[in-house]
Rosetta silent file (secondary structure, phi, psi, omega in degrees, C-alpha in Angstrom):
SEQUENCE: MKRKFQKIVAVVLLLTLSLSMFMVQSVAASTIKCKRSFKNYVCIGDSIPAGYGLSSKDDDDPYSAENTFTINEEAFVEGSYPQLLFDAMGAKNGFKLAYEAWTAKCVLRIIDPSYEEELTYPANYYDRFESGNTLSTFTDKQLKTMRKQAKKALKNADVVTIELGNNDTFTISLQEAYVRTMYYSYGMGYQAALTAFEGEYHAIESAEDYFAMIGYYQDFFSTVDKNILKYEENYDRIIKRIRQLNPDCEIYVIGMYNLFGSLKPEGVVQTVMEDLNLKLSNELKNYYTKESPYRNEITYVGVLDTEVWETYPYYDYRYWTNFIMSIHPTFKGHRYIANQVIRKMNKNA
SCORE:     score description
SCORE:     0.000 S_00000001
   1 L     0.000  -44.217  179.216    0.000    0.000    0.000 S_00000001
   2 H   -62.315  -43.929 -179.924    2.840    2.355    0.933 S_00000001
   3 H   -62.532  -40.684 -179.725    4.698    1.560   -2.288 S_00000001
   4 H   -64.806  -40.294  179.499    1.495    2.128   -4.291 S_00000001
   5 H   -64.008  -43.288  178.786    0.897    5.454   -2.546 S_00000001
   6 H   -61.476  -36.592  179.121    4.483    6.553   -3.263 S_00000001
   7 H   -66.355  -41.183  178.650    3.990    5.642   -6.915 S_00000001
   8 H   -62.441  -44.623  179.127    0.807    7.692   -7.086 S_00000001
   9 H   -60.680  -43.036  179.556    2.585   10.648   -5.473 S_00000001
  10 H   -60.917  -43.159  178.984    5.470   10.302   -7.933 S_00000001
  11 H   -63.350  -44.297  179.383    3.093   10.277  -10.884 S_00000001
  12 H   -61.216  -44.851  178.557    1.237   13.332   -9.544 S_00000001
  13 H   -61.990  -40.610  179.739    4.532   15.178   -9.010 S_00000001
  14 H   -64.290  -43.779  178.419    5.696   14.234  -12.488 S_00000001
  15 H   -64.104  -40.646  179.210    2.441   15.450  -14.040 S_00000001
  16 H   -63.710  -44.204  178.314    2.603   18.648  -11.995 S_00000001
  17 H   -62.684  -43.230  179.508    6.212   19.255  -13.073 S_00000001
  18 H   -62.630  -42.687  179.608    5.354   18.523  -16.704 S_00000001
  19 H   -64.203  -41.428  179.284    2.372   20.865  -16.544 S_00000001
  20 H   -62.237  -44.074  179.094    4.512   23.567  -14.951 S_00000001
  21 H   -63.727  -38.035  178.846    7.145   23.174  -17.642 S_00000001
  22 H   -64.092  -41.256 -179.610    4.446   23.308  -20.303 S_00000001
  23 H   -65.647  -41.894  178.220    3.030   26.487  -18.807 S_00000001
  24 H   -62.636  -43.656  179.247    6.460   28.103  -18.653 S_00000001
  25 H   -64.910  -36.375  179.904    7.147   27.103  -22.245 S_00000001
  26 H   -64.974  -41.123  178.601    3.726   28.417  -23.282 S_00000001
  27 H   -68.010  -41.290 -177.168    4.460   31.773  -21.685 S_00000001
  28 H   -69.918  -34.191  179.930    7.980   31.825  -23.114 S_00000001
  29 L   -76.000   85.785 -166.874    6.777   30.833  -26.588 S_00000001
  30 L   -79.389  -12.850 -179.694    5.631   34.349  -27.242 S_00000001
  31 L  -132.592  160.815  172.541    4.614   34.067  -30.873 S_00000001
  32 L   -73.165  167.413 -175.847    2.861   31.711  -33.208 S_00000001
  33 L   -71.856  129.050  173.857    5.033   29.834  -35.677 S_00000001
  34 L   -90.223  122.285 -175.393    6.302   31.861  -38.591 S_00000001
  35 L   -80.941   -1.191 -177.017    6.293   29.666  -41.689 S_00000001
  36 L  -126.959  158.937  176.781    8.842   31.870  -43.420 S_00000001
  37 L  -125.219  142.279  179.320   12.377   33.001  -42.692 S_00000001
  38 L  -134.507  138.964 -175.371   13.926   36.366  -43.478 S_00000001
  39 L   -83.055  -45.393 -171.881   17.551   37.354  -43.060 S_00000001
  40 E  -117.631  124.349 -175.212   17.404   41.148  -42.804 S_00000001
  41 E  -125.508  132.290  175.152   14.752   43.030  -40.811 S_00000001
  42 E  -120.822  129.229  178.651   14.256   46.801  -40.420 S_00000001
  43 E  -111.274  125.627  179.166   11.850   48.230  -37.850 S_00000001
  44 E  -118.990  135.494  178.197   10.614   51.825  -38.260 S_00000001
  45 E   167.343 -157.964 -175.442    8.462   53.602  -35.707 S_00000001
  46 L  -113.706 -146.235 -174.991    7.973   55.437  -32.443 S_00000001
  47 H   -67.838  -20.370 -178.482    8.030   54.533  -28.742 S_00000001
  48 H   -68.635  -60.154  174.939    5.898   51.414  -29.248 S_00000001
  49 H   -67.854  -19.437  175.655    8.405   49.407  -31.331 S_00000001
  50 H   -66.977  -17.822  176.787   11.172   51.177  -29.387 S_00000001
  51 L    89.766   22.448  179.015    9.991   49.098  -26.429 S_00000001
  52 L   -61.797  133.062  178.613    9.004   51.860  -24.026 S_00000001
  53 L    92.848    4.266 -176.696    7.534   50.398  -20.844 S_00000001
  54 L  -111.140   11.899 -177.710    9.209   46.995  -21.110 S_00000001
  55 L   -79.252  -11.347  179.805   12.266   47.569  -18.923 S_00000001
  56 L   -73.612  -16.573  179.156   10.556   46.099  -15.853 S_00000001
  57 L    71.993   -3.830  175.987   10.991   42.624  -17.420 S_00000001
  58 L  -153.272  178.733 -177.122    7.548   41.551  -16.180 S_00000001
  59 L   -89.320    3.133 -169.619    3.934   42.680  -15.952 S_00000001
  60 L   -86.718  -31.377 -171.326    4.034   43.414  -12.221 S_00000001
  61 L  -135.518   61.930 -176.511    5.708   46.795  -11.880 S_00000001
  62 L   -68.854  -21.820 -173.706    5.291   48.917  -15.016 S_00000001
  63 L   -99.283   16.943  175.267    5.282   52.199  -13.082 S_00000001
  64 L   -64.813  153.578 -179.607    8.639   51.801  -11.367 S_00000001
  65 H   -59.383  -40.885 -179.701   10.988   54.751  -11.769 S_00000001
  66 H   -59.538  -43.866 -177.293   13.460   52.580  -13.666 S_00000001
  67 H   -71.607  -43.756 -175.603   10.812   51.500  -16.150 S_00000001
  68 H   -65.299  -36.192 -173.518    9.149   54.882  -16.568 S_00000001
  69 L  -104.717    9.894  176.975   12.358   56.786  -17.215 S_00000001
  70 L   -82.926  120.918  176.934   14.250   54.223  -19.276 S_00000001
  71 L  -105.735  121.779 -174.639   14.749   55.459  -22.826 S_00000001
  72 L   -88.855  144.899 -177.705   15.695   52.695  -25.213 S_00000001
  73 L  -119.434 -116.974 -162.135   18.188   53.186  -27.996 S_00000001
  74 L   -66.253  -47.566 -171.581   19.839   51.020  -30.622 S_00000001
  75 L   -78.473  154.483  171.500   19.044   47.388  -29.803 S_00000001
  76 L   -62.915  140.284 -179.696   15.651   45.710  -29.961 S_00000001
  77 L   -86.481  133.537 -179.934   14.146   45.545  -26.472 S_00000001
  78 L   -59.022  128.610 -179.415   13.502   42.066  -25.111 S_00000001
  79 L    93.903  -12.439  178.038    9.781   41.345  -25.186 S_00000001
  80 L   -78.727  156.929 -176.862    9.005   44.040  -27.745 S_00000001
  81 H   -63.931  -31.966  175.261    7.277   42.989  -30.939 S_00000001
  82 H   -62.230  -40.636  178.558   10.343   43.787  -33.115 S_00000001
  83 H   -65.627  -41.184  178.965   12.453   41.421  -30.990 S_00000001
  84 H   -63.538  -40.571  177.683    9.717   38.759  -31.121 S_00000001
  85 H   -66.658  -43.937  179.227    9.479   39.113  -34.908 S_00000001
  86 H   -54.721  -45.926 -179.666   13.263   39.002  -35.285 S_00000001
  87 H   -68.891  -44.163 -176.202   13.350   35.712  -33.390 S_00000001
  88 H   -64.528  -34.620 -179.601   10.280   34.232  -35.094 S_00000001
  89 H   -81.288  -11.411 -174.939   11.656   34.971  -38.578 S_00000001
  90 L    67.620   32.489 -176.182   15.070   33.565  -37.732 S_00000001
  91 L   -68.393  153.219  179.551   16.578   36.855  -38.857 S_00000001
  92 L  -104.175  -33.059 -177.650   20.328   37.402  -38.793 S_00000001
  93 E  -128.213  133.203  177.974   20.478   41.180  -39.058 S_00000001
  94 E  -131.546  142.400  176.941   18.162   43.729  -37.480 S_00000001
  95 E  -132.561  126.930 -178.330   18.090   47.522  -37.630 S_00000001
  96 E  -106.613  115.010  172.698   15.873   49.636  -35.388 S_00000001
  97 E  -113.447   62.110 -175.848   14.849   53.090  -36.567 S_00000001
  98 E  -144.019  122.139 -176.432   12.304   53.514  -33.781 S_00000001
  99 L  -143.182  158.489 -179.764   12.627   55.887  -30.836 S_00000001
 100 L   -57.487  134.938  175.685   10.493   57.539  -28.192 S_00000001
 101 L    73.031    5.838 -178.122    8.421   60.508  -29.444 S_00000001
 102 L   -71.043  151.425  176.395    9.402   59.969  -33.080 S_00000001
 103 L  -126.623  176.871  176.839    7.155   61.008  -35.933 S_00000001
 104 H   -61.473  -31.158  178.591    7.170   60.455  -39.685 S_00000001
 105 H   -63.415  -41.717  178.603    9.071   63.737  -39.977 S_00000001
 106 H   -61.764  -43.946  179.638   11.890   62.340  -37.844 S_00000001
 107 H   -61.521  -45.433 -179.546   12.066   59.219  -40.006 S_00000001
 108 H   -62.006  -35.546  179.962   12.144   61.278  -43.208 S_00000001
 109 H   -68.608  -16.084  176.612   14.979   63.409  -41.863 S_00000001
 110 H   -93.376  -41.382 -169.859   17.005   60.222  -41.524 S_00000001
 111 H  -102.511  -13.457 -173.323   16.153   58.362  -44.725 S_00000001
 112 L  -125.159   98.218 -178.841   15.266   61.081  -47.262 S_00000001
 113 H   -58.814  -32.576 -179.111   17.947   63.710  -48.071 S_00000001
 114 H   -66.781  -34.006  177.847   15.507   65.679  -50.247 S_00000001
 115 H   -67.021  -43.011  179.001   13.163   66.155  -47.267 S_00000001
 116 H   -59.760  -38.627  179.111   16.004   67.465  -45.125 S_00000001
 117 H   -67.503  -37.860 -179.408   16.815   69.995  -47.844 S_00000001
 118 H   -63.722  -27.784 -178.303   13.189   71.124  -48.056 S_00000001
 119 L   -71.985   -3.609  176.523   13.221   72.012  -44.366 S_00000001
 120 L   -86.165   -4.409  178.090   15.590   74.900  -45.121 S_00000001
 121 L   -88.163  141.251 -177.000   12.746   76.818  -46.770 S_00000001
 122 H   -52.725  -37.978 -178.042   10.820   79.305  -44.570 S_00000001
 123 H   -62.647  -18.652 -177.611    7.478   77.644  -45.286 S_00000001
 124 H  -110.889   12.058 -177.454    8.835   74.484  -43.637 S_00000001
 125 H   -59.237  -39.953 -177.263   10.565   76.075  -40.641 S_00000001
 126 H   -63.863  -41.773  177.621    7.959   74.857  -38.180 S_00000001
 127 H   -61.759  -38.386  177.793    8.381   71.239  -39.288 S_00000001
 128 H   -64.794  -43.785 -179.552   12.128   71.653  -38.911 S_00000001
 129 H   -64.545  -48.991 -175.252   11.722   73.143  -35.444 S_00000001
 130 H   -65.638  -46.035  179.548    9.205   70.566  -34.205 S_00000001
 131 H   -72.395  -30.818  179.393   11.066   67.493  -35.496 S_00000001
 132 H   -65.060  -31.611  176.845   14.402   68.980  -34.457 S_00000001
 133 H   -60.909  -39.544  179.986   13.273   69.058  -30.833 S_00000001
 134 H   -72.965  -42.915 -178.111   12.861   65.292  -30.936 S_00000001
 135 H   -73.745  -10.167 -177.230   16.074   64.614  -32.838 S_00000001
 136 L   -66.853  -11.187  176.456   18.042   66.862  -30.466 S_00000001
 137 L   -72.886  -10.391  177.629   18.589   63.846  -28.186 S_00000001
 138 L  -110.780  146.691  175.133   21.160   62.721  -30.765 S_00000001
 139 L   -77.296  164.221  177.125   24.422   64.464  -31.646 S_00000001
 140 H   -59.100  -37.671  179.147   25.141   65.513  -35.231 S_00000001
 141 H   -65.385  -41.480  178.643   27.668   62.700  -35.440 S_00000001
 142 H   -64.485  -40.842  179.473   25.089   60.154  -34.278 S_00000001
 143 H   -65.338  -40.411  178.207   22.548   61.411  -36.812 S_00000001
 144 H   -62.052  -44.041  177.936   25.103   61.212  -39.605 S_00000001
 145 H   -64.306  -41.910 -179.722   25.922   57.621  -38.641 S_00000001
 146 H   -61.816  -41.141  179.302   22.231   56.770  -38.347 S_00000001
 147 H   -62.223  -43.662  179.997   21.533   58.078  -41.858 S_00000001
 148 H   -65.237  -45.183 -178.990   24.337   55.985  -43.302 S_00000001
 149 H   -67.235  -39.665 -179.001   23.277   52.845  -41.422 S_00000001
 150 H   -64.340  -41.888  179.005   19.588   53.290  -42.260 S_00000001
 151 H   -61.065  -45.865  179.864   20.295   53.610  -45.973 S_00000001
 152 H   -65.037  -43.842 -178.249   22.381   50.442  -45.966 S_00000001
 153 H   -64.301  -41.666  179.878   19.873   48.516  -43.854 S_00000001
 154 H   -67.802  -36.595  177.865   16.918   49.489  -46.053 S_00000001
 155 H   -62.230  -35.039 -175.735   18.789   48.549  -49.207 S_00000001
 156 H   -95.952   -3.113 -171.482   19.430   45.072  -47.810 S_00000001
 157 L   -66.585  140.218  169.035   16.114   44.553  -46.029 S_00000001
 158 L   -94.839  -34.195 -179.125   13.916   41.539  -46.674 S_00000001
 159 E  -136.671  137.432  173.552   11.190   42.802  -44.319 S_00000001
 160 E  -127.877  130.350  170.772   10.312   46.291  -43.046 S_00000001
 161 E  -110.688  142.799 -179.996    7.688   47.022  -40.397 S_00000001
 162 E  -129.127  125.175  172.628    6.339   50.540  -39.897 S_00000001
 163 E  -132.978  100.211 -179.988    4.316   51.735  -36.927 S_00000001
 164 L  -139.314  171.838  174.849    3.745   55.479  -36.954 S_00000001
 165 L   120.370  -33.874  179.845    0.811   57.865  -36.724 S_00000001
 166 H   -62.423  -52.517 -179.040    0.043   58.141  -33.014 S_00000001
 167 H   -70.968  -34.446 -177.311    2.486   60.978  -32.381 S_00000001
 168 H   -66.907  -27.892 -174.264    1.924   62.538  -35.815 S_00000001
 169 H  -109.804  -66.283 -173.324   -1.803   62.948  -35.272 S_00000001
 170 H   -76.122  -54.227 -174.584   -3.017   62.789  -31.682 S_00000001
 171 H   -62.378  -47.232 -179.942    0.071   63.631  -29.609 S_00000001
 172 H   -61.321  -37.488  179.753    1.252   66.498  -31.800 S_00000001
 173 H   -64.681  -39.196  177.054   -2.257   67.967  -31.822 S_00000001
 174 H   -65.528  -35.875 -173.526   -2.357   67.971  -28.017 S_00000001
 175 H   -92.595   -7.435 -167.020    1.064   69.631  -27.815 S_00000001
 176 H   -62.494  -38.117 -179.236    0.802   72.025  -30.717 S_00000001
 177 H   -59.982  -44.247  179.609   -0.301   75.114  -28.771 S_00000001
 178 H   -67.031  -46.741 -176.674    2.719   74.818  -26.463 S_00000001
 179 H   -64.759  -39.975  179.629    5.187   73.949  -29.235 S_00000001
 180 H   -67.737  -34.563  176.169    3.988   76.788  -31.457 S_00000001
 181 H   -60.884  -43.555  176.581    4.304   79.239  -28.568 S_00000001
 182 H   -63.997  -37.941  179.679    7.933   78.188  -28.199 S_00000001
 183 H   -65.029  -44.426  179.044    8.323   78.449  -31.964 S_00000001
 184 H   -63.554  -35.727 -174.451    6.902   81.977  -32.021 S_00000001
 185 H   -68.176  -45.612 -178.388    9.144   82.990  -29.123 S_00000001
 186 H  -147.791   -8.531 -172.473   12.471   82.029  -30.629 S_00000001
 187 H   -66.726  -43.407 -176.080   12.044   79.198  -33.116 S_00000001
 188 H   -62.655  -47.190  179.713   11.577   81.143  -36.359 S_00000001
 189 H   -64.409  -37.694  179.322   14.664   83.279  -35.873 S_00000001
 190 H   -64.761  -43.229 -179.751   16.682   80.279  -34.785 S_00000001
 191 H   -64.658  -40.476  177.799   15.697   78.268  -37.857 S_00000001
 192 H   -62.481  -45.011  179.948   16.593   81.187  -40.150 S_00000001
 193 H   -64.574  -39.885 -178.660   19.980   81.604  -38.463 S_00000001
 194 H   -64.674  -45.587 -179.144   20.625   77.865  -38.582 S_00000001
 195 H   -68.264  -34.267  176.962   19.875   77.524  -42.282 S_00000001
 196 H   -65.758  -42.101  179.076   21.970   80.622  -43.042 S_00000001
 197 H   -62.276  -35.917 -179.597   24.854   79.154  -41.042 S_00000001
 198 L   -82.119   -0.629  178.558   24.563   75.919  -43.007 S_00000001
 199 L    75.096   21.976 -176.930   24.645   77.880  -46.264 S_00000001
 200 L  -125.115   26.432 -175.400   21.135   76.773  -47.230 S_00000001
 201 L   -71.698  133.414  176.736   19.109   79.872  -46.392 S_00000001
 202 L  -120.819  127.652 -176.654   16.094   80.536  -48.591 S_00000001
 203 L   -75.122  157.011  173.358   14.382   83.920  -48.513 S_00000001
 204 L   -70.942  126.478 -175.058   10.640   84.460  -48.162 S_00000001
 205 L  -112.547   -6.317 -178.389    9.356   84.950  -51.696 S_00000001
 206 L  -157.974  167.078  176.053    5.625   85.355  -51.206 S_00000001
 207 H   -62.946  -35.551  179.014    2.872   86.096  -48.704 S_00000001
 208 H   -61.300  -41.810  177.177    2.066   82.385  -48.714 S_00000001
 209 H   -60.055  -42.623 -176.723    5.624   81.617  -47.589 S_00000001
 210 H   -63.498  -50.441 -177.619    5.319   84.160  -44.796 S_00000001
 211 H   -70.906  -29.941  175.399    2.036   82.897  -43.380 S_00000001
 212 H   -67.406  -36.555  179.406    3.100   79.284  -43.782 S_00000001
 213 H   -68.756  -42.148 -178.255    6.238   80.071  -41.785 S_00000001
 214 H   -69.628  -43.269 -175.579    4.322   81.847  -39.026 S_00000001
 215 L    74.085 -179.258 -179.303    1.564   79.281  -38.732 S_00000001
 216 L  -159.973  154.833  178.587   -1.565   79.896  -36.689 S_00000001
 217 L   -76.678  147.182  176.660   -3.500   78.455  -33.780 S_00000001
 218 L  -137.316  165.429  173.342   -6.507   76.257  -34.444 S_00000001
 219 L   -71.459  162.414 -170.144   -9.024   74.412  -32.331 S_00000001
 220 H   -57.920  -47.506 -174.016   -8.036   70.882  -31.361 S_00000001
 221 H   -69.808  -34.223  174.312  -10.207   68.940  -33.809 S_00000001
 222 H   -66.570  -37.067  177.805   -9.204   71.109  -36.762 S_00000001
 223 H   -63.771  -42.226  177.805   -5.606   70.588  -35.726 S_00000001
 224 H   -59.503  -47.441 -179.576   -6.120   66.822  -35.679 S_00000001
 225 H   -60.594  -41.624  178.646   -7.600   66.896  -39.191 S_00000001
 226 H   -63.686  -42.580 -177.191   -4.713   69.030  -40.440 S_00000001
 227 H   -73.025  -27.933  173.836   -2.134   66.739  -38.873 S_00000001
 228 H   -62.276  -47.475 -179.528   -3.779   63.621  -40.311 S_00000001
 229 H   -62.655  -40.731  179.496   -3.372   65.026  -43.804 S_00000001
 230 H   -65.273  -41.349  179.070    0.237   66.020  -43.075 S_00000001
 231 H   -63.968  -43.578 -179.503    1.017   62.574  -41.726 S_00000001
 232 H   -60.632  -38.308  176.499   -0.501   60.839  -44.745 S_00000001
 233 H   -63.288  -44.891 -179.620    1.671   62.957  -47.017 S_00000001
 234 H   -70.314  -36.037  176.176    4.791   62.093  -45.012 S_00000001
 235 H   -58.766  -46.038  178.521    3.838   58.415  -44.813 S_00000001
 236 H   -58.876  -38.777  179.644    3.689   58.273  -48.620 S_00000001
 237 H   -66.047  -35.514  177.911    7.138   59.814  -48.800 S_00000001
 238 H   -64.328  -47.407  179.903    8.499   57.143  -46.454 S_00000001
 239 H   -63.205  -42.832  179.017    7.091   54.311  -48.591 S_00000001
 240 H   -59.155  -44.830 -178.661    8.329   56.002  -51.755 S_00000001
 241 H   -66.314  -40.204  177.630   11.837   56.369  -50.327 S_00000001
 242 H   -60.608  -43.436 -179.653   11.941   52.754  -49.152 S_00000001
 243 H   -67.382  -31.160  174.828   10.927   51.609  -52.631 S_00000001
 244 H   -63.595  -39.350 -178.916   13.620   53.788  -54.193 S_00000001
 245 H   -80.967  -31.354 -172.589   16.191   52.033  -52.041 S_00000001
 246 L  -152.070   98.128 -178.117   14.655   48.567  -52.181 S_00000001
 247 L   -72.688  -13.118 -167.675   11.964   47.562  -54.724 S_00000001
 248 L  -111.139  -14.669 -175.723   11.639   44.013  -53.414 S_00000001
 249 L   -68.665  154.454  175.736   11.338   43.994  -49.617 S_00000001
 250 E   -87.394  133.114 -177.976    8.031   43.201  -47.936 S_00000001
 251 E  -116.001  123.642  178.580    6.555   46.164  -46.039 S_00000001
 252 E  -113.433  117.244 -179.079    4.121   45.625  -43.157 S_00000001
 253 E  -101.736  120.589 -174.471    2.318   48.736  -41.916 S_00000001
 254 E   -94.886  128.076 -176.862    0.894   48.335  -38.421 S_00000001
 255 L   -75.999 -176.832  179.387   -2.315   50.180  -37.598 S_00000001
 256 L   -86.004  150.323  173.370   -3.334   52.026  -34.452 S_00000001
 257 L  -109.843  179.454  179.698   -4.700   50.298  -31.369 S_00000001
 258 L   -77.578   96.277 -177.846   -7.047   51.573  -28.657 S_00000001
 259 L   -60.360  -28.496 -170.501   -4.721   53.896  -26.734 S_00000001
 260 L  -110.048   29.139 -177.346   -7.349   54.534  -24.077 S_00000001
 261 L   -64.568  -23.723 -179.196   -8.502   51.000  -23.414 S_00000001
 262 L  -108.369   12.507 -178.396   -7.628   51.234  -19.719 S_00000001
 263 L   -63.019  135.734  178.661   -8.857   54.801  -19.163 S_00000001
 264 L  -129.824  148.373   -2.674  -10.857   55.234  -15.936 S_00000001
 265 L   -78.228  156.663  173.345  -13.551   56.042  -15.048 S_00000001
 266 L   -67.363  133.864 -176.690  -15.530   54.557  -17.858 S_00000001
 267 L   159.621 -146.529 -173.299  -17.898   57.229  -19.054 S_00000001
 268 H   -61.960  -46.040 -177.903  -17.896   60.420  -21.061 S_00000001
 269 H   -59.141  -48.162 -179.451  -14.127   61.006  -20.923 S_00000001
 270 H   -64.628  -40.453 -179.220  -13.346   57.488  -22.066 S_00000001
 271 H   -61.317  -45.938 -179.937  -16.042   57.592  -24.737 S_00000001
 272 H   -61.919  -46.812 -178.713  -14.712   60.845  -26.216 S_00000001
 273 H   -63.691  -45.114 -178.487  -11.112   59.591  -26.183 S_00000001
 274 H   -68.659  -36.313  177.398  -11.968   56.193  -27.648 S_00000001
 275 H   -62.344  -42.778  178.987  -14.196   57.742  -30.324 S_00000001
 276 H   -65.610  -42.593  179.005  -11.345   60.018  -31.395 S_00000001
 277 H   -61.500  -43.018  179.482   -8.904   57.108  -31.324 S_00000001
 278 H   -65.755  -37.930  176.774  -11.253   54.977  -33.432 S_00000001
 279 H   -59.855  -46.241  179.513  -11.690   57.861  -35.890 S_00000001
 280 H   -64.563  -44.451 -178.770   -7.905   58.089  -36.283 S_00000001
 281 H   -60.456  -46.919 -179.001   -7.506   54.321  -36.561 S_00000001
 282 H   -67.642  -39.335  179.606  -10.190   54.001  -39.236 S_00000001
 283 H   -61.268  -46.381 -177.953   -8.963   57.056  -41.127 S_00000001
 284 H   -70.692  -39.393  176.844   -5.408   55.749  -41.321 S_00000001
 285 H   -59.963  -43.880  179.523   -6.471   52.196  -42.167 S_00000001
 286 H   -62.649  -39.576 -179.929   -8.611   53.544  -44.987 S_00000001
 287 H   -68.652  -47.576 -178.922   -5.723   55.649  -46.256 S_00000001
 288 H   -56.984  -41.955 -168.660   -3.153   52.853  -46.044 S_00000001
 289 H   -99.070  -18.205 -173.599   -5.356   50.312  -47.819 S_00000001
 290 H  -128.145  -33.347 -170.506   -7.544   52.345  -50.206 S_00000001
 291 H  -106.033  -31.206 -177.384   -6.362   55.912  -50.802 S_00000001
 292 L   -64.142  139.139  175.408   -2.584   55.959  -50.678 S_00000001
 293 L   -64.470  -12.110 -179.827   -0.859   55.724  -54.070 S_00000001
 294 L  -107.961   20.739 -176.681    1.352   53.104  -52.385 S_00000001
 295 H   -61.164  -29.187 -179.577   -1.527   50.944  -51.098 S_00000001
 296 H   -87.022   -0.554 -179.563   -0.409   48.000  -53.242 S_00000001
 297 H   -93.877   -8.675 -172.418    3.155   48.231  -51.935 S_00000001
 298 L  -129.914  163.582  168.950    2.312   47.317  -48.335 S_00000001
 299 E  -113.904  123.819 -179.060    0.487   44.783  -46.203 S_00000001
 300 E   -84.392  139.318 -179.947   -1.726   46.346  -43.541 S_00000001
 301 E  -122.832  113.665  178.123   -1.758   44.760  -40.072 S_00000001
 302 L   -81.862  132.737 -178.839   -4.691   45.519  -37.772 S_00000001
 303 L  -137.875   34.091 -172.238   -3.885   45.583  -34.037 S_00000001
 304 L   -57.875  -31.185 -174.141   -6.882   47.414  -32.569 S_00000001
 305 L   -93.120   21.247  178.823   -7.229   44.999  -29.609 S_00000001
 306 L   -60.501  132.300  178.888   -3.669   45.425  -28.293 S_00000001
 307 L   -75.989  134.174  177.695   -3.551   45.257  -24.487 S_00000001
 308 E  -114.313  164.547 -179.849   -2.220   48.398  -22.767 S_00000001
 309 L   -62.987  141.984  177.934   -0.992   48.946  -19.219 S_00000001
 310 L   -66.353  144.776 -179.894   -3.680   49.396  -16.580 S_00000001
 311 L  -119.512  168.937  176.388   -4.079   52.947  -15.314 S_00000001
 312 L   -79.532  164.334  176.080   -5.329   54.604  -12.143 S_00000001
 313 L   -58.351  152.433 -174.913   -8.811   56.208  -11.955 S_00000001
 314 L   -57.032  -33.456 -176.804   -9.115   59.549  -13.721 S_00000001
 315 L   -85.151   -4.892  179.189   -9.499   61.473  -10.424 S_00000001
 316 L   -84.443  132.730 -177.731   -6.337   59.943   -8.901 S_00000001
 317 H   -58.950  -26.318 -179.699   -3.258   62.201   -9.142 S_00000001
 318 H   -71.539  -15.658  177.708   -1.238   59.160  -10.246 S_00000001
 319 H   -57.892  -44.877 -175.355   -3.368   58.947  -13.376 S_00000001
 320 H   -73.845  -36.423  179.209   -1.479   61.881  -14.900 S_00000001
 321 H   -70.554  -23.772 -177.672    1.973   60.732  -13.821 S_00000001
 322 L  -106.610    5.814 -173.691    1.291   57.299  -15.321 S_00000001
 323 H   -59.157  -45.551 -177.362   -0.662   58.398  -18.392 S_00000001
 324 H   -60.630  -43.356  179.274    2.198   57.939  -20.864 S_00000001
 325 H   -62.980  -40.606 -171.237    2.881   54.422  -19.641 S_00000001
 326 H   -72.970   -7.632  175.479   -0.791   53.432  -19.713 S_00000001
 327 L  -101.696    9.035  177.983   -1.170   54.098  -23.438 S_00000001
 328 L  -106.658  153.538 -177.034    1.678   51.710  -24.300 S_00000001
 329 E   -68.828  146.982  170.111    1.367   47.952  -24.841 S_00000001
 330 L   -76.148  179.395  173.819    2.059   45.405  -22.133 S_00000001
 331 H   -58.992  -41.081  178.205    4.262   42.387  -22.816 S_00000001
 332 H   -64.002  -38.914  178.055    1.081   40.570  -23.817 S_00000001
 333 H   -61.768  -41.088  177.759    0.184   43.472  -26.107 S_00000001
 334 H   -65.879  -38.437  177.104    3.535   43.201  -27.881 S_00000001
 335 H   -62.915  -39.276  178.763    3.046   39.453  -28.343 S_00000001
 336 H   -62.218  -45.476  179.350   -0.356   40.157  -29.870 S_00000001
 337 H   -61.238  -46.498  179.813    1.139   42.671  -32.339 S_00000001
 338 H   -58.869  -43.655 -179.345    3.905   40.235  -33.289 S_00000001
 339 H   -65.676  -36.095  177.749    1.383   37.463  -33.859 S_00000001
 340 H   -64.080  -39.883  177.802   -0.783   39.708  -36.023 S_00000001
 341 H   -66.347  -44.544 -178.458    2.229   40.479  -38.219 S_00000001
 342 H   -61.783  -39.579  177.246    3.228   36.820  -38.417 S_00000001
 343 H   -58.225  -41.831  178.042   -0.303   35.849  -39.501 S_00000001
 344 H   -67.275  -40.587  178.121    0.003   38.293  -42.386 S_00000001
 345 H   -60.810  -45.530  179.326    3.470   36.993  -43.254 S_00000001
 346 H   -63.190  -36.969  178.943    2.188   33.419  -43.313 S_00000001
 347 H   -67.543  -32.479  179.995   -0.734   34.480  -45.474 S_00000001
 348 L   -80.737   -3.736 -176.514    1.677   36.160  -47.909 S_00000001
 349 L   -62.805    0.000    0.000    3.755   32.996  -48.206 S_00000001
C-alpha cells in the first residue's frame, strides 16, 4: 500500500512538473510559428516598437521609476514585438529606426535627403523646429551615422515594419499650442539663423511663404484633421523612399490600437477619447489600404485589440503621472502585435 501510494505521489509530481514546464514554455513561446524566414529586418516607428515600458521585465511593476524613465536606444528591447518578430523569422540582421516621441518627420529626416533639404525653406521652418526638438537627443555625429546605417539597412532589407501615426496625429495635436508658442518665441529666428549658417538659407518669396512660416492656432479637432493630412503625405514619402532604395522587400504597416482601453472612469471622458482614437484608426487604415498611391506596396496589419498597461482612476493624481505608460502595450500586447504580423506573413507565403 505504501509503495502504491508513493507511486501515485510520484506520478502526480511528475504530471505537476510537466504541466509547470508546459506552462512556462507556453508563456515563453511568445509568438505563433512563422512559416517563413527572413535574413534582414528593419523596424521603423515610435516609442511602441522602441519598447518603451518593457524595462521592468515583467507585468508586475510597469510604473517603477526605472521603467518609466528608461529610454531605449539602438538594440531591440527584449519582449518588444520587433524582438519577437526578429526571433520568429530567424533573422540574422536587425536595424531599429524607432525611438520615443518619433514622428514620420523624424524618419524622413534620416532616410530622405531631399526632405532634409526642403526644411531649409521658410514655409517648412515649423516642421524643422518641431522634429528637431525630438532629434536633439542625438548628436550631429550620431545622426550622420544613423543616416548611413539606415540607408544600408533598407537597401538590404527583406522585411520592413512601420508603426507610426500616433504621435503625428493625436500627440502632436495635443502639444501644438505649447510647441507653437515656443516656436513663435524664438524658433523662427533660430531656424533662419541655422539655415543661413549651413549655407542653405532661402528667402521668403511670397505672402504664402510668410504665413506658412508663421503658422496659426486652431481648435483641437481642426488641428487633428490638419495633422492627419500632413502625416498621410509624409507616410507616402516614407514608402516612396523605401521603394527607391529597395523595390523588393516586404513592407508591413501596423495600424493604431485603442490607446485609451484602460482609461478610468468609464464614461464620457473614455467615450470621447476612444471615439477620437477609433476615428484616427479608421482614417489611417482607410488611407493605407484604399487611398494611398502606395496601397499596393504594403500589407496592412490591424492591431486594434492590443492590451495596454492598466491605469489609475481619472481622479487619482497618479493617473497623470502614469498616463504615458498606460497608453503603451504590455508584454502581452507586444506578443499580440507580433502574432498579427506573423499571420500576415504566413498568409503572404
